[in-house]
C-alpha positions, 0 to 999 in steps of 0.5 A, a space after each residue: 771533814 779530814 780523811 788522813 790522821 797521824 796523831 790518834 787513831 780513835 780520830 780515824 777511827 770516829 771519823 769513819 764511822 760518822 761519817 760512814 765513809 773511810 779514813 787513814 792512820 798513820 804512825 810510826 809510834 806506839 801502839 796507842 790502843 793496848 787490849 783487843 778490840 773491835 769496830 763499827 768499821 772494815 780496816 786494812 793494815 799496811 805494815 811497814 815494819 818487820 818482825 811483827 805480829 797482829 793477834 785476830 781472833 783466834 789466831 796470831 799472823 805474823 808479818 813483815 815490811 809491805 804485809 797487809 792484813 784485813 779485818 772486818 767489824 766482827 774480829 776482834 783484834 791487836 797488834 803485839 808490838 815489842 818493847 822500844 820496837 814501834 810498828 811504822 803503817 798506815 791503818 785503811 778504815 772503811 765503812 762497810 756502807 761505803 763498800 756497799 754503796 761503791 759496788 756493783 753487781 760484777 765487782 764486791 768490794 767487801 768479798 776482801 774483808 768477808 769472803 775467806 775463801 775467795 780472798 786471803 787474810 793476809 798478803 805480801 806486796 812488792 815495793 811498787 805494790 806499796 808505794 801505790 796504795 802509800 801514795 793513794 793514802 796520802 792523797 787524803 790529807 787536806 787540800 783546798 783545791 776544787 773537787 779534792 773532796 771528789 778526788 779523794 772519793 775516787 782514789 779510796 775506790 781505787 785503794 779497796 779495787 788494788 786490796 781486793 786484787 792483792 789478797 784475791 791473787 796472792 798464792 803464796 800461803 802465809 804461816 798461821 799460828 796459834 796464840 802462842 807456843 803455850 799449849 795451856 793458853 791454846 787449849 783454853 782458848 780453843 775450850 772458850 771458842 767451842 764453848 762461848 756461849 755456855 757459862 764459861 768461868 774462871 773455876 771452869 777454865 782452871 780445873 779443867 786445864 789443871 792449874 790454880 786460876 791465878 797462874 791461868 790469868 797471868 800466863 793468858 796475859 802473858 802470852 796473848 796481851 789480854 786478860 782472860 775474862 776480856 777475851 771472853 767479853 769481846 769475842 760475845 760483843 762480836 758475836 753480838 753484832 753479828 745477831 743484831 746485823 742480822 737482824 734479832 732483837 736485844 733481848 734475844 741477842 743477850 740471851 745468845 750470846 751467854 748474858 745472864 744479865 740484860 742490863 750487864 749486857 747493855 752495859 758492856 755493849 756500849 761500852 765495847 761499841 760506844 752507843 747501847 744495842 739499840 741506837 747500834 741497829 739504828 746507827 746500822 740501819 
């Protein structure tokens, strides 16, 4: 199967998830996924354009050419693009199972995606470092030579090793910004994250922040690129994936994540993740 994609980012995600290995997507065109989202794979985002912004969880990251960021399968994220200024990028997608099977007792390849103490989320690469990763990514392009499938796997592992090294050795802190300079939106995001599993609704949020529901919805969408309701739903489903991943059953996960209706939870989970919770558990296993 192909491991290099340059038309549709979803093709790369599907290949990574279905094969439980990896894939890379390259683009210098408009971002295809407009809303905040989560995947069943970890991602390495190599930015090749200046003045870009990324939303990850409840923080915003500023990035320029040769900056690299990582997210895991439990973190909602989104690339914020400015009109007419598209971001050239490589997105290296890695399935957790591939990382696990190619790790050793001494070397945990998944560390950079989960350990925020030992590893930075973002790093500025030198031109040489960026070009070495790009060379490895481009080696994933389909070829008919003997052993190319093995060489592709080797190069993928080499790329992950380098990514871990770059993120663990970086000493310069990048500025992690709030979602926006708008104080109301900052406060709303913080309140949602602190009360994620409670019964949060627009009436409550608007009253607490002394603004109308319409104004709240308008400024939240303007500054985050998504709606209040969609942000709450994505955050809850991201947490649901964690609970299921840790062995919690579907019913308990539904209740823990603040869904009052079991059928609604099943439908919502499937719409966002792509499969219902029980199938997600089987696929994970």
